[in-house]
N, C-alpha and C positions, 0 to 999 in steps of 0.2 A: 636690466638686471634680474628685476621679476618679470618681466614680459618672457624674456628665453625661456626664466625656469617654468614657467607658463604652457609656453611649445615644446618645452622635454616631454613634459608632463603629459599632454596631450599626446604626444608621437610614440610614450611605453603604454600608455592607454590602449592605441591602435595596435600596436606590435602586438599586447595579448590579446588584442579583441583575433585580428586575422590568424593569430598562432591556434588559438581555440575554436575559430570556426569550422565546424562540423565534426567537432567531439563532444561525446554525452560520455555522462557517468550512470552504471547501470548496477544498482542494488537489489540486491537480494532481500527480504527483511526478515524475517524468522532465526534467530541465531546467527544474522548478520548484523542487521543493526541494531537488535533486537535481541534480546537475553530469553532464551528458553525457559520455560515452554512456549512454541508457539502461541502466538494470539487466538487463532481459530480454538482451542484445546482450550481453553481460556472463559472463550464464550462458552463451549458446549458445557464445562465444568460449571461455568454459572449459570444457565438453561438448567441444566440436570437440578441442581440445587434449590432453586426455587419453581421445581416441577412443572418447567413449563414445554417441554416437552411431550407430548402425547402418545402415548403406550401405542397406539397404532403405528406409531414413526418409526419405532424401533425395529418391527415388520416389515415398513415399509423397506429400511434402511438395510432387510437381511435381505430379502429379495432384491434389493439393485444391486447389491453388491454378486449373488448369484450369475447376474445378468452381467456382469463387468470382470467374472470370472478369467473370461478369455484375454482381456487383455492384461490381465496381470494382476497382481497384489498390489502397487502402485497407486494403480488405477482404481480399484478398490477404495482406496480413503483419501485419494486425492480427488477422485471425481463424483463419490456418493457424499450428498448433499441430505436426504432426505430426513434427517432427523429434524431439517427445519420445513420439512411438508406444512403447509398453513398457517404458516407463521407470517403474522402481520411484516411486511416490508419496512426495515430502518434502513438509516445508512447515519454518515459523519453528519450530516445536519443537523439532525436531532442532536439539541441540550445534553450535555450528558446529569446533569442533573433533572432531569424532567423526568415521571415517572408516570404520566399519562400523555393521550395526545392534549390537545389546544382543547379540542369540544368539548373534554370530558376537567380541564384541570380546574374549576369553579366548583367541581361534583354536581352541578346542574346541566342536562341537558337542555338546548334552545327550542325556543316553542316553536311546535310542528316537526320537530326531528326525530325521527323514529328509533326507540328503545332499541340500544345495542347495548353489549359489553364492552368497557374501557380497552383502548387498545393501547396494553402492556408496552411499555418502550424496553427493550431491558438493556441496563447498565453496561457498556461497552469497557472490556478489559481495556487499560491504558497500558501504554508500552511503555518498557524501563529503558532507555537507547543507551550504549556503548557509550563513553566520553568522547573514545578514542573516533567511534563513529561519528559521529556529531563536528569534529572536528575534521574529518579526513570530505565530508559531503561540504563543513566551509567550506575549504581549500576551494573541493571542485565550483564550486559558486562564482569564488574569488576569482578562477582561473575564465568564467566565465562559459564553464561547462552544463547543461542541463540535466538538472536529473532527474533520474527516472527507476521507480521503484515497479521492478519486475516479481511478482509474489504470487506462491500459488494461495495465499489465504485469502478469503471473503475480499470481495471487492468495496463493502461499508468498511470494514475493517481495514483495511489500505488505505483509503482515503484519510480516515478518519489516524492512522499512523503518519501518514504525511501530512497532515495539520497541524499535527504536535509536532513533528518536524522543523517543521516553517514558522512554527510559534519560537523554538526554541532559537533558531538561526536570527529570525527577529530580535529577540532578546539578547543577541550580540550586535546589533546593527546590521545585519546581511539581509537581504532582501532576497525570496526563491520565491517562483512558481514552480513547484515538483507536480510530474506527472504520474500516472498510477497505470500499470496494467497488471490488474489479477483477475481472483476464478470471480466468472459473473454468473449469479442464476438466473433461471427463468423466472418469471412474475404473471399473476395472471389474477385479475381482480383485488388488488392491494395484498395478494399472497403469495409467499414465494413456494412453489412448486417442487422442491428439493430436487432440481436435475439442473444439471449445468447449459448453459446457456454459453456455446462454443467449444471450445477446447479448455480444461482445465489448465488452468498457470502453473504448469510444472516439468518439468525435463525439456525436450526439445520444443515442446510450446514455447519455452521460454525464450529461446533462440528465435524462433520465425517472431516471435512479438518483435527482438532487437532489428530485425532486417528489415520488417515493416516501417516501425520509426524511423531507422533510417534513411531508407525511400523515399517517406512523409518529409524528416528535416531535413535530407542532402547530408546525412553524416558521414562519414568514413570512419568505417566500422574498425577497420587496422588502426586508427590512431583510436579510439576510444576504448574507454575502462568498462571492468566490472567485479562484481565482487559477490561471492557467495558461500556458502558454507556446508553442501554436501551435496553427494555424486549428485542429486538431481540437477545441480547448476552446472555444473559441465559443458552442455551444450552450450548456456549462455555464454563460458566463458571460454571455449575454443571458436567463438564468433566475434569476439573484440582480438584488437591488438593489443593489452595493456588488461592480463586477466589477474587479480589474487585471490585466493582462496582466506577465505577469511576463518578463525576457529577451527578448519577443517575436518569433517571425518576423518577415520585413518584411509579408507579407500581414496577417499580425496585428496589426502594430502600425498600420497602412493604417484598419482597422477600430476598431483602438482611439481612434486620435485624431480620426475622424468623429463617432464616439459618446460622446467627451467619457469615456473610460474611462481610472483611473491607470495609466502606465506606470511599471515602477518595473525596476531595472537588480540583481540583486543576482548577486556576483561572487567575492565573498569567499569562499572554501572553509574546513572546519574538519574535519581530521580526527580520528577516532574517538579518544578520549581513553582510557587505561587505567581510569580509575574510569568510563565509561562501559561497557565494555566487561564488566568486573567488576558492576557493578551491572544490565548486562540479563541476564547468565549468574546471579545473584542471583535476578531477578525470575522465570527459567523454574523455577526450580530450587522457589522456594516457589511457582510454579502448580501444577507437576508435584506437589510434599507434600499438598497444599491440595484438590485436585479429583482426583475421581475419573474417568478416560478415558470411560465415559459423559455424565459433568456438564459436561465441557470440549467433548464433540465438540455437543452438546446447545447450549450457550450460544455456541459460535462460527458454529454452523447459523444462531442465533436475529441473530447481529449482523449477518451476512452481507446483501448486497443481494441480494433474489428477482431 
């Protein structure tokens, strides 16, 4: 009897895997999984409060805005990151409680090291996920669906959010490795130039990213899910067979009703628990201890959307 139950359990697992094969779930981040204002807007406010944005960067931002005028108002705000020009690169691997780079933690510079100003690491904004969003992501993971964040926010912010979401799921006993497609910035000599590398991840670029991943992961987009909240997400939603408008803007809600898409209201936010923060820090330390810097760089670039 026991063996029979075990066999039936294996069959059920195999059936779920077969049904979920070729199916993924694509999620917008700001306004869909995470409450507004956006993570990048929060970062900008923090940098401005810390006076970390040089006066010249506002001039460079305005100059870049004029160059992007022919591409439309959305491109000006989505593809113009000149406020970050000349800023030292940071990413989600930086510890949240670090204030300086490792070479300056002790307050002394190494013998023979050139005197340079300390590298200030901005405290990245911590996202507050909707409870319903975490539950929906958890459901997809249990179905065996790969999870992909497709966001116009900066790539380090998106990876940070992915890490926190993974930690939230781990706290529920659910293991997941989340992929990220986000806006990448050009880097030079350890600093950002303020220019976007490739396409800013908004509008039609989101649909193109989903199509590239579909080819890479052998997905059947007609069976895939997508979730978005703004009119800029409509191309991503149109690219899949099971779209859902989450807390949609008026324009997107109208399109969703006209096309028969699911309409969802997620409004209950969850605070980052102490257990989640500890889990996230443990995951970061484990990655740092187990992976060499070169191996991590190769893996990270392999997971990025070209």
